[in-house]
N, C-alpha and C positions, 0 to 999 in steps of 0.2 A: 233456702238460699244460703250459700256459704257467707260467713261473716268474719271479718278480720280487722284488726287495728292496723293503720297505715301511718307511715311517716309523711306528714303534710308536705315535706319538701319533695316527695316523689310525684306530686301533682303539678303538672305543667299545663296551664290552660285547662282543657277538659280531659287531658290524657294523663293516666296514672300508670306508673310502672310498679308491679308487685314482684319483689324478688326475695332473696334470702329464704328463711324458713317458710314464710307464707307462700312465696312463689313455688317452692318445692312441693308444699302440701297441695296447692291448687293444681299444679301440672302433673305431679307424679301420683299422689294419693287420690285426689278427686277427679283427675283427668278432665279438667274443664276444656271446653272447646269454644271457638269464636261463636258469638251469639248468646252464650249463657250469661246469666246475671250474677253479680256478687254484691254484697253490702260491705262497704268500707267505713270504718270509724276513725275520726281524726284525733281522738283522745281529748277533744274539746267540747264534746256533747253534740257533734254533728254526724249524721249518717249520709253517706254518699252511695246512691244506687248507680252501679256501673255495669256496662256490658263488655264482656271480653272481646277484644278485636284480634289478638294474636298471641300465640304461645310459642316461645323460643327457648328451648331447654328448660331451665329453672326460672325463667322470667315470663311473667304474664302481663300483657298490655291490655288496658281497658279504657273505655270512654265513659266519663261521668254523664249520666242522664238527668239526675235530679239530686238535690241536697235538701235535707230537712233536719230539724231538731230531733235528737234521739228521744223516742218516747219512753225509753227505759230508765232515764235519769229522773230521780225524785225532784220535787219542787223545793225541798229543803236541803241544805248542805250540812251533813253531820260529820263531826270530827270525833273519833273515839280515842280518849285518853285511857289506855288500858295499862294498869299496873302490871309489871313484869311477872310472868308466871313460868312454870316449867315449859320447855320448848314446844312439846307436842300440844299443850293447851293453847299456847299463843298462836300456833299454826291453825288450829281449829277456829279460834276467835277471828283471825285474819280472814280466813276463807268465808265464814258465814257473815261477817260484817260487810264484806264486799258484795256478797249475794243480796243482802238486804238493802244495799244502797248507800253505805257509808262512803264519804268523800276522802277521808284520810284517817290513818291509824298511827297513834303516837305511843311508843313504849314508855312507861313512866316508872321511875324508881321511887317507892314509898317506904315508910318506916317499917312495915311488916312484910316487905318483899323477902322471900327466901331465895328465889332464883336471881342470878346476876348475869349480866352480859359483858362485864368488864373484860377487855382484851379480845372479845369475840364479836364485838358489835357490828363491824363491817360485814362479816360473814353472815351473821344472823339476819341483819336488815336485808341483805341481798336475797337470802332464802325466803324471808317473809314477803318481800316484794315480788318474787317469782310466783308465790302462792296467790298473791293479790292479782297478778296478771292473768294467771290461769283461771281463777274464779271469775274475773271480769269477762273473759272470753266465753266461758261456759254459760254464764247467765245472760249474756247479751247486753252488757253495759255499754254506754256510749263513751266512757272514759275509764282509764285505769287509775284507781285510787292509789295514793302515795303512802308508803310506810316511811315515816319520817325518823330522823335520828332520835335516840332516847333523851329524856330530860328528867330532872327531879320533879317531885310533886309541886314544890314551891314554884319552880319555873313554869310548870304546866298551868297552874291556876292563874298565874299572872299573864301568860300568853294567850289563853283561850279567849275566843271572841264570840259575840252573840249571846244567845240564851245558854247559860251554863247549868248543868244538872249533875249532881253527885248521887249515885245510887248507894244508899247506906242501909246496912242490915238492921240497924236499930231504929228504923222508922224515919218518916219525913212526910212531905206533901205528896198526894197522889199525882201521877203524871198528867192526868186529864186536867187538873187545876193549873198546873204549871204551863202546859201547852196552850190552854185557853187564854192565858194572859200574855202570850208572846206577840200578839199584834201582827205587824208586818215583818217581823224579824225572820230571816231565812237561814241564819247560821245557828247551829246548835252544837254545843260541846258536851260530851258525856264522859263522866269520870267513873271508872270501875276499879274496885280494889283488887288486891292480890288474894291469895288463899287465906291470908290473915285479916283481910278487910282493911279499913281505915282506922287510924288512931283518933282519939278525941281531939288531940292537938291539930291533926290534919283537917278534921271537920270544922274546927274553929277558924283555921286559916282559909278554908274554902268559903265560909260565910263572909269573912272579912273582904274577900275578893268577888263578892256578888254571885256566888254559886248557890243555886237552889238545892236543898237537901231533899231527896225524893225516896219514896218507898216503892218496892216491887212486890208488896204483899207481905203477908205474915210469915211466909216460909223464907228461910235463908238459902239463897241460891249460890251455887258454886261459881267461882270466878269465870269459868268458861260459859256458864249458862246465863249469867246476869247481862252481859252485853247483847246477846242474841235476843233476850226478852226485852230489854230496854229499847233497842233499835226497832224491833217489831212494833212495840207500843207507839213509839214516835211516828213511825210510818203509817200506822193505822189511824192515829189521831189527826194526822195532817193530810189524810186522804190519799196516801201513796200506796195503799194496798187494795185499791178499788179497781 
């Protein structure tokens, strides 16, 4: 069944108008006809099962038959604070983080960051947001994760909410112990270093702000591998890979 994100304002009563790129894709590429069903997501974690009632040019009209919570959204809200990497690596991290269930991605400037986005931030954020959108569509998410404006590491550790975890190449507590102590907390913030990792000063700053220092094992993972591993471990330990 075709699945698309919709503008909630396009819903009037039980009738929804699907136009723009989605309308063209449905009418021209998929050639939907009245009576066929589509799944529409409101980007708020709700899925709408709708039946096509009319196709006019690039506009598709449908009647909502049922609404339910999206079963693809995890039970925890994960925000990834990823230190800025080379552009192609950040694109990979964005795509895979969205597929694994991350709620938001924040580019972070740390002491050992080599890559910079100064003067190009708006363009790069837009590019990463597009990648997040495409990944969310591809994997059937119920919402589109947000790629937020960049911030410094100091700002990030102060802003982060919920259970805070820093992945540190020089060791820390096992993820299973940290997650076991989270109780009813549903918000998790993960900090991943750049190619050069985190400085000792940043680790101390993290501890002062209530961040748990965690290990991902005895091997040192690349900056693009660590977030994929960390998010996967969190999803597994919270029952979101079952």
